[in-house]
C-alpha positions as CSV (number, residue, x, y, z in Angstrom):
1,M,0.4,-88.8,-41.9
2,F,-1.1,-86.8,-44.7
3,F,-0.5,-83.3,-46.1
4,V,-2.5,-80.9,-48.2
5,D,-0.6,-78.1,-50.1
6,T,-2.6,-75.2,-51.6
7,I,-1.7,-73.9,-55.0
8,E,-3.0,-70.4,-55.2
9,V,-4.3,-69.1,-58.6
10,A,-4.9,-65.6,-57.1
11,G,-5.6,-63.7,-60.3
12,L,-8.6,-65.9,-61.0
13,G,-9.7,-66.3,-57.3
14,N,-9.1,-70.1,-57.4
15,R,-7.2,-72.7,-55.6
16,S,-5.8,-76.1,-56.6
17,Y,-4.6,-78.7,-54.2
18,L,-1.9,-81.3,-53.8
19,A,-2.7,-83.9,-51.2
20,G,-1.0,-87.1,-50.2
21,G,1.2,-89.1,-47.9
22,G,4.9,-90.0,-47.9
23,R,5.0,-91.6,-51.3
24,E,2.1,-90.6,-53.5
25,A,-0.3,-87.7,-53.9
26,V,-3.4,-86.6,-55.8
27,V,-3.9,-83.2,-57.5
28,I,-7.4,-81.6,-57.4
29,D,-8.6,-79.1,-60.1
30,P,-5.1,-78.3,-61.5
31,P,-4.4,-75.0,-63.3
32,R,-3.3,-75.1,-66.9
33,D,0.3,-74.2,-66.1
34,V,1.1,-77.5,-64.5
35,D,4.8,-76.9,-64.1
36,Q,4.1,-75.3,-60.7
37,V,2.1,-78.4,-59.6
38,I,5.0,-80.7,-60.6
39,A,7.4,-78.5,-58.7
40,A,5.2,-78.7,-55.6
41,A,5.2,-82.5,-55.8
42,A,9.0,-82.6,-56.3
43,R,9.4,-80.5,-53.1
44,R,7.4,-83.0,-51.2
45,G,9.2,-85.9,-52.8
46,V,6.0,-87.6,-53.9
47,R,4.7,-89.1,-57.1
48,I,1.4,-87.8,-58.5
49,S,-0.7,-90.9,-58.8
50,H,-4.0,-89.3,-59.6
51,V,-5.3,-86.1,-61.1
52,V,-8.9,-85.3,-60.2
53,E,-11.5,-82.8,-61.5
54,T,-14.5,-81.8,-59.4
55,H,-16.3,-80.6,-62.6
56,V,-15.8,-79.3,-66.1
57,H,-14.7,-75.8,-65.3
58,N,-16.3,-72.7,-66.8
59,D,-13.9,-70.1,-65.5
60,Y,-10.4,-71.4,-66.5
61,V,-8.7,-73.9,-68.7
62,T,-7.7,-77.0,-66.8
63,G,-4.2,-78.6,-66.8
64,G,-5.7,-82.0,-66.0
65,P,-5.1,-83.8,-69.2
66,E,-1.5,-82.5,-69.6
67,L,-0.6,-83.2,-65.9
68,A,-1.9,-86.7,-66.2
69,R,0.1,-87.3,-69.4
70,L,3.3,-85.9,-68.0
71,T,3.1,-87.8,-64.8
72,G,1.4,-91.0,-65.9
73,A,-1.3,-90.4,-63.3
74,A,-4.8,-91.7,-63.6
75,Y,-7.2,-88.9,-64.6
76,L,-10.5,-89.0,-62.7
77,V,-13.4,-87.0,-64.1
78,P,-17.1,-87.2,-63.0
79,A,-18.9,-89.8,-65.1
80,G,-21.7,-87.4,-66.0
81,A,-19.3,-84.9,-67.6
82,R,-19.5,-84.9,-71.3
83,V,-15.9,-84.9,-72.5
84,S,-14.1,-86.2,-75.6
85,F,-10.9,-87.6,-74.1
86,E,-9.8,-90.7,-72.3
87,R,-10.3,-90.5,-68.5
88,T,-11.4,-92.7,-65.6
89,P,-15.1,-91.9,-64.9
90,V,-16.0,-91.4,-61.3
91,R,-19.4,-92.1,-59.8
92,D,-20.9,-91.4,-56.4
93,G,-19.4,-93.5,-53.7
94,D,-16.3,-94.6,-55.7
95,S,-13.2,-94.9,-53.5
96,T,-9.7,-94.5,-54.9
97,V,-6.5,-95.3,-53.0
98,V,-4.1,-92.4,-53.0
99,D,-1.3,-93.6,-50.8
100,A,-1.7,-97.1,-49.5
101,D,1.2,-96.8,-47.0
102,A,-0.4,-93.7,-45.5
103,G,-3.9,-95.2,-45.5
104,L,-5.1,-92.4,-47.7
105,A,-8.1,-92.7,-50.1
106,L,-10.5,-90.4,-51.9
107,R,-14.2,-91.0,-51.7
108,A,-16.5,-89.4,-54.3
109,L,-19.6,-87.6,-53.3
110,A,-22.1,-86.4,-55.9
111,T,-22.7,-82.8,-55.2
112,P,-24.6,-81.3,-58.2
113,G,-25.4,-77.6,-58.3
114,H,-22.5,-75.7,-59.7
115,T,-22.8,-78.1,-62.6
116,P,-25.1,-81.2,-63.0
117,H,-22.2,-83.6,-62.7
118,H,-20.3,-81.8,-59.9
119,T,-18.5,-84.2,-57.6
120,S,-16.7,-83.5,-54.3
121,Y,-14.0,-85.7,-52.9
122,V,-13.5,-86.7,-49.3
123,L,-9.9,-87.3,-48.2
124,E,-9.9,-90.2,-45.8
125,E,-7.1,-91.3,-43.5
126,G,-7.6,-94.8,-42.2
127,G,-11.2,-94.6,-43.2
128,A,-11.9,-91.3,-41.3
129,A,-12.7,-88.1,-43.2
130,V,-10.1,-85.4,-42.7
131,A,-10.8,-83.0,-45.6
132,V,-13.2,-82.6,-48.4
133,F,-12.4,-81.0,-51.8
134,T,-15.6,-79.2,-52.7
135,G,-14.7,-77.5,-56.0
136,G,-17.6,-75.2,-56.8
137,S,-20.1,-76.8,-54.3
138,L,-19.8,-75.7,-50.7
139,L,-17.6,-72.6,-50.5
140,I,-16.7,-70.4,-47.5
141,G,-20.0,-68.8,-46.5
142,T,-21.7,-69.4,-49.8
143,V,-21.8,-71.8,-52.8
144,G,-20.7,-71.9,-56.4
145,R,-23.1,-70.1,-58.8
146,P,-25.6,-72.3,-60.6
147,D,-26.1,-70.2,-63.7
148,L,-23.1,-71.1,-65.8
149,V,-24.3,-74.2,-67.6
150,E,-27.8,-73.5,-69.1
151,P,-30.3,-70.8,-68.1
152,R,-33.2,-73.3,-68.1
153,L,-31.3,-75.3,-65.4
154,T,-30.4,-72.5,-63.1
155,E,-33.2,-72.7,-60.6
156,D,-33.0,-76.5,-60.4
157,L,-29.2,-76.3,-60.0
158,A,-29.7,-73.7,-57.2
159,R,-31.9,-76.2,-55.4
160,A,-29.4,-78.9,-56.0
161,Q,-26.7,-76.7,-54.4
162,H,-28.8,-76.4,-51.2
163,A,-29.3,-80.2,-51.1
164,S,-25.6,-80.9,-51.8
165,A,-24.5,-78.5,-49.1
166,H,-26.7,-80.4,-46.7
167,R,-25.4,-83.7,-47.8
168,L,-21.9,-82.7,-47.1
169,A,-22.9,-81.3,-43.7
170,D,-24.9,-84.4,-42.8
171,E,-22.3,-87.0,-43.8
172,L,-19.1,-85.4,-42.7
173,P,-17.8,-84.6,-39.1
174,D,-17.7,-81.0,-38.0
175,E,-13.8,-81.0,-37.9
176,T,-13.5,-81.9,-41.6
177,A,-11.6,-79.2,-43.5
178,V,-13.5,-77.8,-46.4
179,L,-11.2,-77.0,-49.3
180,P,-13.0,-75.4,-52.2
181,T,-11.6,-74.5,-55.6
182,H,-13.6,-71.3,-56.1
183,G,-14.6,-68.5,-53.8
184,F,-11.4,-66.4,-53.3
185,G,-12.4,-63.7,-55.7
186,S,-13.7,-66.0,-58.5
187,F,-16.8,-65.0,-60.5
188,C,-17.8,-68.7,-60.1
189,S,-18.7,-67.9,-56.5
190,A,-22.4,-67.0,-55.9
191,G,-21.5,-64.6,-53.1
192,R,-18.5,-63.0,-51.3
193,A,-16.4,-65.5,-49.4
194,E,-14.8,-64.3,-46.2
195,G,-11.7,-65.8,-44.8
196,S,-9.3,-68.4,-46.2
197,A,-10.0,-71.5,-44.1
198,T,-13.1,-73.3,-42.9
199,T,-14.6,-76.6,-41.7
200,I,-17.9,-78.4,-42.0
201,G,-18.7,-77.3,-38.4
202,K,-18.0,-73.6,-39.2
203,E,-20.1,-73.8,-42.4
204,R,-22.9,-75.5,-40.6
205,S,-23.4,-72.3,-38.5
206,A,-22.5,-69.7,-41.1
207,N,-23.2,-70.8,-44.7
208,E,-26.4,-69.5,-46.1
209,A,-27.1,-72.8,-47.8
210,L,-27.1,-74.5,-44.4
211,T,-28.8,-71.8,-42.3
212,R,-31.8,-71.0,-44.7
213,D,-34.7,-73.0,-45.9
214,V,-34.4,-74.0,-49.6
215,D,-37.0,-71.5,-51.0
216,T,-35.4,-68.5,-49.2
217,F,-31.9,-69.6,-50.1
218,V,-32.8,-70.1,-53.8
219,A,-34.6,-66.8,-54.1
220,D,-31.8,-64.8,-52.5
221,L,-29.1,-66.8,-54.5
222,L,-30.8,-66.1,-57.8
223,A,-31.4,-62.4,-57.0
224,G,-27.8,-61.9,-56.1
225,L,-26.2,-63.4,-59.2
226,D,-23.8,-61.0,-60.9
227,E,-22.6,-60.6,-64.5
228,V,-20.8,-63.6,-66.1
229,P,-17.4,-62.8,-67.7
230,A,-17.8,-63.2,-71.5
231,Y,-14.9,-65.5,-71.9
232,Y,-16.6,-68.2,-69.7
233,A,-18.5,-69.2,-72.8
234,H,-15.2,-70.6,-74.2
235,M,-13.9,-72.4,-71.1
236,G,-16.3,-75.2,-70.9
237,P,-16.0,-76.3,-74.5
238,A,-12.1,-76.1,-74.3
239,N,-12.1,-78.3,-71.2
240,A,-14.6,-80.8,-72.6
241,A,-12.4,-81.2,-75.7
242,G,-9.2,-81.6,-73.7
243,P,-6.9,-78.5,-73.7
244,A,-3.6,-78.5,-75.6
245,P,-0.3,-78.2,-73.7
246,V,0.8,-74.6,-73.0
247,D,3.7,-72.8,-74.6
248,L,5.2,-70.2,-72.2
249,T,8.3,-69.4,-74.3
250,P,8.8,-65.7,-74.9
251,P,6.9,-64.3,-77.9
252,A,8.4,-62.6,-80.9
253,V,9.9,-59.2,-80.1
254,A,8.0,-56.2,-81.6
255,D,9.8,-52.9,-82.5
256,A,8.1,-49.5,-82.7
257,D,7.2,-50.0,-86.4
258,E,5.5,-53.4,-85.7
259,I,3.6,-52.0,-82.8
260,A,2.3,-49.2,-84.9
261,A,1.4,-51.6,-87.7
262,R,-0.5,-53.9,-85.3
263,L,-2.5,-50.9,-84.0
264,A,-3.3,-49.8,-87.5
265,A,-4.6,-53.3,-88.3
266,G,-7.0,-53.1,-85.4
267,E,-5.2,-55.6,-83.1
268,W,-4.9,-55.0,-79.4
269,V,-1.8,-53.6,-77.9
270,V,-1.9,-54.1,-74.1
271,D,0.4,-52.2,-71.7
272,L,0.9,-54.2,-68.5
273,R,2.6,-51.5,-66.5
274,N,0.9,-50.0,-63.4
275,R,-1.8,-47.4,-64.1
276,V,0.2,-44.5,-62.7
277,A,3.1,-45.1,-65.2
278,F,0.6,-45.7,-68.0
279,A,-1.2,-42.4,-67.4
280,E,2.1,-40.5,-67.5
281,G,3.1,-41.8,-70.9
282,H,2.0,-44.6,-73.2
283,V,1.7,-45.6,-76.9
284,A,-1.3,-43.9,-78.3
285,G,-4.0,-46.5,-79.0
286,S,-2.8,-49.0,-76.4
287,F,-4.9,-50.3,-73.6
288,N,-3.9,-50.6,-69.9
289,F,-4.4,-53.8,-68.1
290,E,-2.2,-53.9,-65.0
291,A,-0.2,-57.1,-64.7
292,E,-0.6,-56.9,-60.9
293,G,-4.4,-56.6,-61.2
294,Q,-7.0,-59.1,-62.4
295,L,-5.3,-59.2,-65.7
296,A,-6.6,-62.6,-67.0
297,T,-10.2,-61.9,-65.9
298,Y,-10.6,-58.4,-67.4
299,L,-8.5,-58.8,-70.5
300,A,-10.2,-62.1,-71.5
301,W,-13.6,-60.5,-70.6
302,L,-13.1,-57.4,-72.8
303,I,-11.0,-58.5,-75.8
304,P,-12.9,-59.8,-78.9
305,W,-12.2,-63.6,-78.6
306,G,-9.3,-64.6,-80.9
307,R,-8.1,-61.0,-81.5
308,P,-4.3,-60.9,-81.7
309,V,-2.7,-59.2,-78.7
310,T,0.7,-57.6,-78.3
311,L,2.0,-57.2,-74.8
312,L,4.1,-54.3,-73.6
313,A,5.9,-54.9,-70.3
314,E,8.4,-53.1,-68.1
315,S,10.5,-56.3,-67.7
316,A,10.9,-59.8,-69.0
317,G,9.6,-61.1,-65.7
318,Q,6.4,-59.0,-65.9
319,L,5.9,-60.4,-69.4
320,A,6.4,-64.0,-68.4
321,S,4.0,-63.6,-65.5
322,A,1.4,-62.1,-67.7
323,Q,1.7,-65.0,-70.2
324,R,1.2,-67.5,-67.4
325,E,-1.9,-65.7,-66.3
326,L,-3.4,-65.5,-69.8
327,V,-2.9,-69.1,-70.8
328,R,-5.1,-70.0,-67.8
329,V,-8.0,-68.5,-69.6
330,G,-7.2,-69.6,-73.1
331,V,-5.3,-66.5,-74.4
332,D,-2.5,-68.7,-75.4
333,R,0.2,-66.9,-77.4
334,P,0.8,-63.2,-77.7
335,A,1.3,-62.1,-81.3
336,A,4.3,-60.2,-80.2
337,A,5.8,-58.3,-77.2
338,A,8.2,-55.6,-76.1
339,T,9.8,-54.8,-72.8
340,G,11.6,-51.7,-71.4
341,E,10.5,-48.1,-71.6
342,P,7.6,-46.7,-73.5
343,S,9.8,-44.2,-75.4
344,A,11.2,-47.2,-77.2
345,W,7.8,-48.4,-78.3
346,V,7.0,-45.4,-80.5
347,R,8.6,-44.4,-83.8
348,E,11.1,-41.5,-83.9
349,G,9.4,-38.2,-83.6
350,E,6.1,-39.6,-82.3
351,P,5.0,-38.4,-78.8
352,L,3.7,-40.5,-76.0
353,A,0.1,-40.1,-75.1
354,A,-1.0,-39.2,-71.5
355,F,-4.0,-38.3,-69.4
356,R,-4.7,-37.0,-66.0
357,R,-5.4,-38.9,-62.8
358,A,-7.4,-37.4,-60.0
359,T,-9.4,-38.1,-56.8
360,F,-13.1,-37.7,-55.9
361,A,-12.1,-34.6,-53.9
362,D,-10.7,-33.1,-57.2
363,L,-14.0,-33.9,-58.9
364,A,-15.9,-32.2,-56.1
365,D,-13.6,-29.2,-56.3
366,L,-14.2,-28.9,-60.0
367,A,-17.9,-29.0,-59.6
368,A,-17.8,-26.3,-56.9
369,V,-15.5,-24.0,-58.9
370,T,-17.2,-24.3,-62.3
371,R,-20.7,-24.8,-60.8
372,R,-21.1,-27.7,-63.1
373,H,-22.4,-31.0,-61.8
374,P,-22.5,-34.5,-63.2
375,G,-25.0,-34.6,-66.0
376,D,-24.8,-30.8,-66.4
377,G,-21.9,-30.4,-68.8
378,L,-19.6,-32.6,-66.7
379,V,-19.4,-36.2,-67.7
380,V,-18.8,-38.7,-64.9
381,L,-18.6,-42.2,-66.1
382,D,-19.2,-45.1,-63.6
383,V,-17.7,-48.4,-64.9
384,R,-18.6,-50.6,-61.9
385,R,-21.0,-53.5,-62.3
386,S,-24.7,-53.0,-61.8
387,S,-24.7,-54.8,-58.4
388,E,-22.1,-52.3,-57.2
389,R,-24.0,-49.3,-58.5
390,A,-27.2,-50.4,-56.8
391,R,-25.5,-49.8,-53.5
392,G,-24.7,-46.1,-54.3
393,F,-23.8,-43.9,-57.3
394,I,-22.9,-40.3,-58.0
395,D,-26.0,-38.3,-58.9
396,G,-26.0,-37.5,-62.6
397,S,-23.3,-40.0,-63.5
398,V,-23.4,-42.2,-66.6
399,H,-23.3,-45.9,-66.0
400,I,-21.6,-48.3,-68.5
401,P,-19.8,-51.3,-66.9
402,V,-16.2,-51.7,-68.0
403,H,-16.8,-55.1,-69.5
404,V,-19.3,-53.7,-72.1
405,L,-17.6,-50.3,-72.6
406,P,-15.7,-51.2,-75.9
407,G,-19.1,-51.6,-77.7
408,R,-20.8,-48.6,-76.1
409,L,-18.2,-45.8,-76.3
410,G,-20.6,-43.9,-78.6
411,E,-23.1,-43.6,-75.8
412,I,-20.9,-41.3,-73.7
413,P,-21.9,-37.6,-73.9
414,A,-19.5,-35.1,-75.3
415,G,-17.0,-33.4,-73.0
416,E,-14.2,-34.3,-70.7
417,V,-14.9,-37.7,-69.1
418,W,-14.1,-38.3,-65.4
419,V,-14.2,-42.1,-65.1
420,H,-14.3,-44.0,-61.9
421,C,-14.8,-47.5,-60.5
422,A,-14.6,-48.8,-56.9
423,G,-10.8,-48.4,-56.4
424,G,-9.0,-47.4,-59.6
425,M,-8.0,-50.5,-61.5
426,R,-11.1,-50.7,-63.8
427,A,-11.2,-46.9,-64.2
428,A,-7.7,-47.1,-65.6
429,I,-8.8,-49.8,-68.1
430,A,-11.7,-47.6,-69.1
431,A,-9.6,-44.5,-69.3
432,S,-7.2,-46.2,-71.6
433,L,-10.1,-47.3,-73.9
434,L,-11.5,-43.7,-74.0
435,D,-8.0,-42.3,-74.5
436,A,-7.4,-44.6,-77.4
437,A,-10.8,-43.5,-78.9
438,G,-9.7,-39.9,-78.8
439,R,-11.7,-38.7,-75.8
440,Q,-10.4,-36.3,-73.3
441,V,-10.3,-38.3,-70.1
442,V,-9.5,-38.1,-66.4
443,A,-9.0,-41.3,-64.4
444,V,-10.3,-41.1,-60.9
445,D,-7.9,-43.2,-58.9
446,D,-9.6,-43.3,-55.6
447,A,-11.9,-45.5,-53.4
448,F,-15.6,-44.9,-54.1
449,T,-16.1,-44.6,-50.3
450,A,-14.4,-41.1,-50.7
451,A,-17.0,-39.8,-53.1
452,E,-19.7,-38.8,-50.6
453,K,-17.1,-37.7,-48.0
454,S,-15.7,-35.3,-50.7
455,G,-19.1,-33.6,-51.0
456,L,-20.5,-35.3,-54.1
457,T,-24.1,-36.4,-54.0
458,V,-24.4,-40.2,-53.7
459,R,-27.8,-41.8,-54.3
460,T,-29.1,-45.3,-54.1
461,A,-32.1,-44.9,-56.4
């Protein structure tokens, strides 16, 4: 009898897997903080015999080398991956025994597309396929994006994704569970994945790679590709070199004087509290990235790479959780940190900064009362991605996606800035950036679907 345990990495929209029998198990695409994987194996009472990568990841730092070192497991990496560390190279068709007593083995299937060397692994029990770990190949309803390696390869890789999806569907039974690494909110997914579980049979009837001809599929796939987080440029090289072990011990404690000094030096001071608490009172010059939001994705995307960061948290637990999220994307050690109340983070006599929060109805009321409209003395800043704005935007609004906002603050017209996104989280990040720059700002903490309902004019072109 076999088992498959899912290890959620929700903040990045990824999953890792622990699969095995009664004695031994394999780990597929481990996160960098491997302690949780080791704990999962301990709960099962199994030894990790193999650690497997489907590809060299572009969206997070792997824990593969460290997990293999700590457990003594064999480290399996696709043979075509250019890496500079010792590993067991895996080629198409290779079979690896996972747990002999349980009759479990992994069979490698070359599935290029997400990367040229991408490899999926079929879990076989007694020679019969029961699951396939598809990494960034066949996802739920879509495939992994093909544009993260080299622009000149993108179309060829998109065509390879189509062929790889068909190979999986042709070679595996309909009841085979499909277990991807990406596609649960990850920017490595080429489209929006729906649901949390699927099979080859379900994908055969629903996945665009399996229901469309290759030319239509490729054209639509390439047309729908969204922005790539800037920090992705650092993930592949880190993984190819072999990441260092993580250090999750608490950082040095910063008092109010040190926080002020770090701000004065141009370092980033990041407040992890929720956006409501931040708006009500925060250290002037600090930025708000909610610990419960997509912290790792957006902080790593916006911060100048390598810039020291000090974390401000409401509790030691919130701080520890944030550290864990950030090491997954290579933001390894905070320069310093403080916990507690914001009143303790400012020097005596210094006030806390604050700004207003509002809804789209409030914005519509303001326009009605003052007879001002977006673009006519009223600055409405849309910080959503271009693909989101294409589906509808407030007439007269200024568009600067949040991930490029730090370098484009000077483009925002004079006046009070009402900033919005699709739901409030990114608007809060943007509002904190504007507030730190000395702008008068109002954070619209509301769903964009309420904009038109509130009487604002929403256009699509």
